[in-house]
C-alpha positions in Angstrom: -90.6 -7.5 47.7 -86.9 -7.6 46.5 -84.3 -6.9 49.1 -81.1 -5.2 48.2 -78.1 -6.2 50.4 -75.4 -3.6 50.7 -71.9 -4.4 52.0 -71.4 -3.0 55.6 -68.3 -1.0 54.6 -70.1 0.5 51.5 -73.2 1.4 53.7 -71.0 3.1 56.1 -69.1 5.0 53.4 -72.5 6.3 52.0 -73.5 7.4 55.4 -70.3 9.3 56.2 -70.4 10.9 52.8 -73.8 12.2 53.6 -72.6 13.6 56.8 -69.9 15.7 54.9 -72.0 17.3 52.2 -71.4 21.0 52.7 -73.8 23.7 52.6 -75.2 25.1 49.2 -74.2 22.0 47.4 -70.4 22.3 48.2 -68.6 19.0 48.8 -66.1 18.8 51.6 -62.6 17.8 50.6 -62.1 14.4 52.1 -58.9 12.4 51.7 -59.6 8.7 51.5 -57.4 5.8 52.0 -57.4 2.2 53.2 -55.6 0.2 55.9 -55.5 -3.4 55.3 -53.9 -4.2 58.5 -56.4 -2.2 60.5 -56.1 0.2 63.4 -56.1 -1.1 67.0 -55.5 2.2 68.9 -55.2 6.0 68.6 -53.1 6.3 71.7 -49.6 7.3 70.5 -48.0 5.4 73.4 -48.7 2.3 71.2 -48.0 3.5 67.8 -45.6 0.8 66.9 -46.3 0.2 63.1 -47.0 2.3 60.0 -50.8 2.1 60.1 -50.8 3.5 63.8 -48.1 6.0 62.9 -50.1 7.4 60.0 -53.2 7.9 62.2 -51.6 9.2 65.1 -49.4 11.5 62.9 -52.7 13.4 62.0 -54.0 13.6 65.6 -50.9 14.4 67.5 -47.6 16.5 67.6 -44.2 16.1 69.3 -41.4 18.5 70.2 -39.7 17.9 66.8 -40.4 16.1 63.5 -38.6 14.9 60.4 -38.9 16.9 57.2 -39.1 15.4 53.7 -35.2 15.2 53.6 -35.2 13.4 57.2 -33.8 16.5 58.9 -35.0 17.5 62.3 -37.2 20.5 62.4 -39.2 22.4 65.1 -42.7 21.4 65.9 -44.1 22.1 69.4 -40.6 23.3 70.4 -39.6 26.3 68.6 -35.9 25.9 69.3 -33.5 23.9 71.5 -30.0 23.7 72.8 -27.7 20.8 73.6 -25.2 21.1 76.3 -21.5 20.7 75.5 -21.4 17.2 77.0 -24.3 16.1 74.9 -26.5 15.1 78.0 -28.9 18.0 78.5 -31.5 19.0 75.8 -33.4 22.2 76.7 -36.4 22.9 74.7 -38.3 26.2 74.3 -42.0 25.6 73.5 -44.5 27.5 71.4 -47.1 29.4 73.4 -49.9 29.1 70.7 -50.6 25.4 70.7 -54.0 24.1 72.1 -55.5 20.7 72.4 -58.5 19.5 70.4 -61.7 20.6 72.0 -63.0 18.2 74.6 -65.6 18.6 77.4 -63.0 17.5 80.0 -61.3 20.8 79.7 -64.3 22.6 81.2 -66.1 25.7 79.9 -63.4 26.7 77.5 -63.4 23.1 75.9 -59.6 23.4 75.4 -56.4 24.5 77.0 -52.8 25.5 76.0 -50.1 23.0 75.9 -47.4 23.6 78.5 -44.0 22.0 79.4 -45.5 20.0 82.3 -47.7 18.1 79.6 -44.4 16.8 78.1 -43.1 15.7 81.6 -46.4 13.8 82.0 -46.5 12.4 78.3 -42.9 11.1 78.4 -42.9 9.8 81.9 -46.1 7.8 80.7 -44.0 5.9 78.1 -41.7 4.9 80.9 -44.5 3.8 83.2 -44.5 0.0 83.4 -48.2 0.0 84.0 -48.6 1.5 80.5 -46.4 -1.1 78.9 -45.7 1.1 75.9 -43.6 -0.6 73.2 -41.8 2.7 72.9 -40.1 2.2 76.3 -36.7 1.4 74.7 -36.4 4.9 73.0 -35.8 6.4 76.5 -33.0 3.8 77.6 -30.4 6.7 77.6 -32.6 9.1 79.8 -31.4 9.8 83.4 -33.7 7.6 85.7 -33.7 10.3 88.5 -34.3 13.4 86.8 -34.8 12.7 83.1 -37.7 15.2 82.4 -38.3 18.5 84.0 -40.3 21.7 83.3 -38.9 24.8 85.3 -41.7 26.8 83.7 -44.6 26.4 81.3 -42.4 27.2 78.1 -39.2 25.3 79.0 -38.8 21.4 78.8 -35.5 19.7 79.8 -34.4 16.2 79.1 -31.2 14.7 80.8 -29.4 11.7 79.4 -27.2 9.2 81.3 -24.6 9.5 78.5 -24.5 11.3 75.2 -26.4 9.5 72.4 -26.0 11.3 69.1 -29.3 10.2 67.3 -31.5 11.2 70.3 -33.2 14.1 68.6 -34.4 11.8 65.9 -35.9 9.4 68.4 -38.0 12.4 69.8 -39.7 12.6 66.2 -41.3 9.2 66.8 -45.1 9.3 67.5 -44.5 7.8 71.0 -43.2 11.2 72.0 -46.5 12.9 71.2 -47.9 15.3 73.8 -51.1 14.2 75.4 -53.3 15.9 78.2 -53.2 14.2 81.5 -57.0 15.0 82.4 -58.3 13.3 79.2 -55.8 10.3 79.4 -56.6 9.6 83.1 -60.4 10.1 82.7 -60.6 7.4 80.1 -57.8 5.0 81.3 -57.4 2.2 78.9 -60.3 3.5 76.7 -58.2 6.5 75.8 -57.3 4.5 72.8 -60.8 5.3 71.4 -61.0 8.9 72.8 -57.9 10.5 71.5 -57.0 14.2 72.2 -54.0 15.7 70.7 -52.8 19.0 69.0 -52.6 17.7 65.5 -54.2 19.0 62.2 -57.2 16.7 62.5 -59.3 15.5 65.3 -61.3 12.3 65.8 -64.9 12.6 64.5 -65.9 8.9 64.5 -64.6 5.5 64.6 -66.4 2.2 63.8 -63.6 -0.3 64.4 -62.9 -2.6 61.5 -65.2 -0.5 59.3 -64.3 3.1 59.1 -62.4 6.0 60.8 -63.1 9.7 60.1 -60.9 12.6 61.3 -62.2 16.1 60.8 -60.1 19.3 60.3 -58.9 20.9 63.6 -59.9 24.5 63.2 -57.6 25.6 66.0 -54.5 24.0 64.5 -51.4 26.3 65.1 -49.5 26.2 61.9 -50.0 28.2 58.8 -48.4 28.0 55.3 -46.0 30.5 53.8 -48.9 32.8 52.7 -50.4 32.8 56.0 -53.3 30.4 55.2 -54.4 28.1 57.9 -53.5 24.4 57.7 -54.6 21.9 56.9 -56.4 22.5 53.7 -58.5 19.3 53.7 -61.8 19.1 55.6 -61.5 15.5 56.7 -59.6 12.2 56.4 -61.6 8.8 56.1 -59.9 5.7 56.5 -61.6 2.3 55.5 -60.5 -1.3 56.5 -61.1 -3.5 53.5 -59.0 -6.6 54.0 -58.8 -7.9 50.5 -56.0 -6.3 48.6 -57.5 -6.9 45.2 -60.7 -5.0 46.2 -58.5 -2.1 47.5 -56.9 -1.9 44.3 -60.2 -1.9 42.3 -61.6 0.7 44.7 -58.6 2.9 44.1 -58.7 2.6 40.3 -62.4 3.4 40.4 -61.7 6.6 42.3 -63.2 5.5 45.7 -60.0 5.9 47.2 -57.6 8.8 46.8 -54.3 7.2 47.9 -52.6 3.7 47.8 -49.4 2.9 49.4 -47.1 0.3 47.7 -48.3 -2.6 45.6 -49.3 -6.2 46.3 -47.6 -9.0 44.3 -51.1 -10.1 43.1 -51.6 -6.9 41.0 -48.2 -5.3 40.6 -47.8 -6.7 37.0 -51.2 -5.3 36.1 -50.1 -1.7 36.9 -46.3 -1.7 36.4 -43.9 -2.6 33.6 -41.0 -4.7 34.2 -38.9 -1.6 34.6 -41.3 -0.2 37.2 -43.1 2.4 35.1 -46.9 2.8 34.9 -48.4 0.9 32.1 -49.9 3.0 29.4 -53.4 2.5 30.2 -53.0 4.0 33.6 -50.9 7.0 32.6 -52.9 10.3 33.1 -55.4 8.4 35.4 -53.1 7.7 38.2 -50.0 9.6 39.6 -47.1 7.5 40.8 -44.4 9.0 43.2 -41.4 6.9 44.3 -38.5 7.5 46.7 -36.2 5.3 48.7 -37.5 3.5 51.7 -35.3 3.0 54.8 -36.1 -0.8 54.7 -33.2 -3.2 54.0 -34.2 -6.8 53.1 -31.6 -9.5 53.8 -30.8 -13.1 54.4 -29.1 -13.5 57.9 -26.8 -16.4 59.1 -26.8 -17.5 62.8 -23.1 -17.0 63.5 -23.0 -19.1 66.6 -25.0 -22.0 65.4 -24.4 -25.2 67.5 -24.7 -27.3 64.4 -21.6 -28.2 62.3 -22.9 -25.9 59.5 -20.8 -24.8 56.5 -22.2 -21.2 57.0 -19.6 -20.9 59.9 -16.9 -20.5 57.2 -16.8 -16.9 56.1 -15.8 -18.1 52.7 -18.9 -19.9 52.1 -21.0 -16.8 53.3 -19.1 -14.7 50.9 -19.4 -17.2 48.0 -23.2 -17.1 48.5 -23.1 -13.2 48.5 -21.3 -13.3 45.0 -23.3 -16.3 43.7 -26.6 -14.6 42.4 -27.5 -11.7 40.3 -29.3 -9.2 42.4 -30.0 -6.9 39.3 -31.9 -9.6 37.5 -33.7 -10.4 40.7 -35.0 -6.8 41.1 -36.0 -6.5 37.3 -38.1 -9.8 37.0 -39.3 -10.4 40.5 -39.7 -6.9 41.8 -40.5 -4.9 38.5 -37.7 -2.6 39.3 -39.1 -1.6 42.7 -36.0 -0.9 45.0 -32.2 -1.1 44.6 -30.0 -4.2 44.4 -28.3 -4.8 47.7 -24.8 -4.4 46.5 -23.6 -1.9 49.0 -23.7 -2.5 52.8 -26.4 -3.1 55.4 -27.0 0.6 55.8 -29.2 2.3 53.2 -27.3 4.9 51.1 -29.2 7.9 52.3 -28.0 7.4 55.9 -24.4 7.4 54.9 -24.7 10.7 52.9 -24.9 8.5 49.6 -21.1 8.2 49.8 -19.7 5.5 47.5 -19.0 2.8 50.0 -16.3 0.8 48.0 -17.5 -2.5 49.8 -20.3 -4.9 49.2 -21.0 -7.7 46.8 -22.0 -7.8 43.0 -22.7 -10.9 41.0 -19.4 -12.8 40.4 -19.7 -16.5 40.0 -15.9 -16.9 39.2 -15.0 -15.4 42.7 -17.8 -17.4 44.2 -16.4 -20.7 42.9 -12.9 -19.7 43.8 -14.1 -19.1 47.5 -15.8 -22.5 47.5 -12.5 -24.1 46.3 -10.6 -22.2 48.9 -13.0 -23.5 51.6 -12.3 -27.2 50.5 -15.4 -27.6 48.3 -14.4 -27.2 44.6 -17.5 -26.7 42.5 -19.5 -27.4 45.7 -18.3 -31.0 45.9 -18.8 -32.4 49.5 -20.7 -29.2 50.5 -23.8 -30.1 52.7 -27.2 -28.9 51.7 -28.0 -25.5 53.5 -31.5 -24.8 54.7 -32.9 -21.4 54.1 -36.0 -20.5 56.2 -38.5 -18.0 54.8 -42.3 -17.2 54.5 -44.5 -17.7 51.5 -44.3 -14.0 50.6 -40.8 -14.2 49.8 -40.7 -17.7 48.2 -40.2 -16.4 44.7 -37.0 -14.5 45.8 -35.6 -17.5 47.6 -36.4 -19.9 44.7 -34.5 -17.6 42.4 -31.5 -17.5 44.8 -31.8 -21.4 45.2 -31.6 -21.8 41.3 -28.8 -19.3 40.9 -26.6 -20.9 43.7 -27.2 -24.3 42.3 -25.3 -23.2 39.2 -22.1 -22.8 41.2 -22.5 -25.9 43.3 -24.3 -24.7 46.4 -27.4 -26.7 47.2 -30.2 -25.0 49.0 -33.4 -26.4 50.6 -36.1 -23.9 51.3 -38.2 -24.2 54.4 -41.4 -22.1 54.3 -42.9 -21.1 57.6 -45.9 -18.9 58.8 -44.6 -15.2 59.5 -45.2 -15.5 63.4 -43.4 -19.0 63.6 -40.4 -17.7 61.6 -40.1 -14.7 63.8 -40.1 -16.8 66.9 -37.4 -19.2 65.4 -35.1 -16.2 64.5 -35.6 -14.6 67.9 -34.7 -17.9 69.7 -31.8 -18.6 67.5 -33.3 -21.7 65.9 -32.7 -20.9 62.2 -29.2 -21.1 60.8 -30.1 -19.1 57.7 -33.2 -16.9 57.5 -34.9 -14.1 55.6 -35.2 -10.9 57.5 -35.9 -7.2 57.0 -35.2 -4.1 59.0 -37.2 -0.9 58.7 -35.6 2.0 60.4 -37.2 3.2 63.6 -35.3 6.5 63.2 -33.1 8.0 60.5 -29.7 7.3 61.7 -27.2 4.6 60.6 -26.9 3.5 64.3 -30.2 2.0 64.0 -29.1 -0.5 61.4 -25.6 -1.3 63.1 -27.3 -1.9 66.4 -28.4 -5.2 64.8 -24.8 -6.5 65.0 -23.7 -5.2 68.5 -22.7 -7.9 70.8 -24.8 -6.9 73.9 -27.9 -6.8 71.6 -27.9 -10.6 71.0 -31.5 -12.0 70.5 -33.9 -12.6 72.3 -32.8 -9.7 74.6 -32.1 -7.3 71.5 -32.2 -7.2 67.7 -29.0 -9.1 66.9 -30.6 -12.0 65.4 -27.5 -13.2 63.7 -25.6 -13.3 67.1 -22.7 -11.6 65.3 -19.9 -10.5 67.5 -16.7 -8.6 66.7 -14.7 -6.7 69.2 -13.5 -4.2 66.7 -17.1 -3.4 65.4 -18.3 -3.1 69.2 -15.7 -0.6 70.1 -16.5 1.6 67.1 -20.2 1.3 67.9 -19.7 2.5 71.5 -17.6 5.4 70.2 -20.0 6.4 67.4 -23.1 6.6 69.5 -21.6 9.2 71.8 -19.7 11.1 68.9 -21.5 14.4 68.4 -19.3 15.4 65.5 -21.4 14.4 62.4 -18.3 13.9 60.2 -16.4 11.6 62.5 -19.5 9.6 63.3 -20.1 9.1 59.6 -16.7 7.8 59.1 -17.1 5.4 62.0 -20.4 4.2 60.5 -18.7 3.5 57.1 -15.9 1.4 58.8 -18.4 -0.6 60.8 -20.5 -1.3 57.7 -17.4 -2.4 55.7 -16.4 -4.7 58.6 -19.9 -6.3 58.5 -19.7 -6.8 54.7 -16.4 -8.6 54.9 -17.5 -10.8 57.8 -20.7 -11.4 55.9 -23.2 -12.3 58.7 -25.9 -11.3 56.2 -26.7 -11.2 52.5 -28.2 -7.8 51.6 -30.9 -8.6 49.1 -32.2 -5.1 48.2 -33.0 -1.6 49.6 -36.8 -1.1 49.4 -38.6 1.6 47.7 -41.7 3.6 48.5 -44.4 3.8 45.9 -47.4 6.3 46.5 -50.3 6.3 44.0 -52.8 9.2 44.0 -55.3 10.6 41.4 -54.5 13.8 39.5 -56.8 16.0 41.6 -54.6 15.3 44.7 -51.7 17.6 45.3 -49.4 18.5 48.2 -48.8 15.1 49.7 -45.5 14.9 51.6 -43.5 12.0 52.7 -39.9 11.0 53.4 -37.7 7.9 53.3 -39.4 6.8 56.6 -42.7 6.5 54.7 -44.4 9.4 56.5 -47.9 10.4 55.6 -48.1 14.4 56.0 -51.5 15.5 55.0 -51.1 19.1 56.1 -50.6 20.5 52.7 -52.7 18.3 50.6 -55.3 19.7 48.3 -58.2 17.9 46.5 -59.3 20.1 43.7 -62.3 18.0 42.6 -64.5 15.3 44.3 -65.1 12.1 42.3 -68.7 11.2 42.1 
């Protein structure tokens, strides 16, 4: 007898599909995507990366959220006020929000969310026994009476000092509301037994194989016509590791959505100018928008070695010494924007023309080398650049371009974890780095250069220190006037570019791929995955 072997993930997919076949032959509307990196938890207290954010974003809600333009909008809080001194936030909660059905709620199987739930949920993030990686977001919260609920519909947060971006921090998944009785019943196993208020609820999860979330029929939101959200019946996530296989599954229609492109197949689907190739037009829909991710090369400013990068003129010469536009065209297929402005992405500075930054100017680069005592690079020691294999092509391109003006670069390729450790411990004089915004405020990027944030205690991996910059940073984070704060941000960004502790390579771009039958997918420059309004017109067989 012949035995037919079916891969585990495929068998599981077939079984799940059978579970969702509707009555009278009607297929359920299931949105399918893959997570190569996997999902380790469904507890929002540990939602520290994109994969976890996307999953938890379907299961939970917080006080506020970010819309498609990164503006704060109400969620479980229908309105709020901020005291004149910027230290007290008072939220008025909706009274029609209920948790997902759960036997632990007793005979009613659910209960209404009240302000005390937020006191519990946010204090849980501060609990050292929980060890949430989101602890830092409440650094400004008053340690004595930070969270309080005078009644079921009023929740109050008190800060030690004003912090202008604070509302945007509350939009992070860490700040989702969870029910005490469910969390404390399961303890550490709550990661597998989530209970939130989101548009979907957990149906099943076979770790490393598949995760299915079903529509929450008690979800509180409706569309503009009064129709209940979400429109989908379910969301199914697979965990195929091989990126080529994921691409093939998407092209065949077995996945409805694909985020970004891997280098191994980007030339298969995109032209040099970043457009869909002709054979995929009409079969695939590509949406793109800016991504709050700045890719850069960082210099260790207080290196104990006698390195030429200590001279600002050398750092500036490197900034002028390579063509970012060609780099983006030939190595990135036009995905992203050349890093010719500052460290902060344009959308966080109101897209205002900065008037500072670096473009390709080999003449100016050679002049700076000569001014530093190295005409045409003569006598300039070789400079070591630490990177990972994923960015080797970019670093080799920069190496070749800099060689033309007399700067010799040696590339040191490291495993990602090893490079992160070297950077954190200040052991790499010149390294490749990136910064994806945790929240949509320029302060998040500028904090990388604030003196008290020197690594390993903070994210200042370059060990940059400038008293003028630090003074502006202290003032800006407490400035409640948006216009004045933005002016401070611009000035700080310009100081950084003049001192050149980093070389901005490019500002990344989000690419979302779907099939024509998918509509209503919402996102923003933080690469959110909002499935509330997604419609699936047909189901591929």
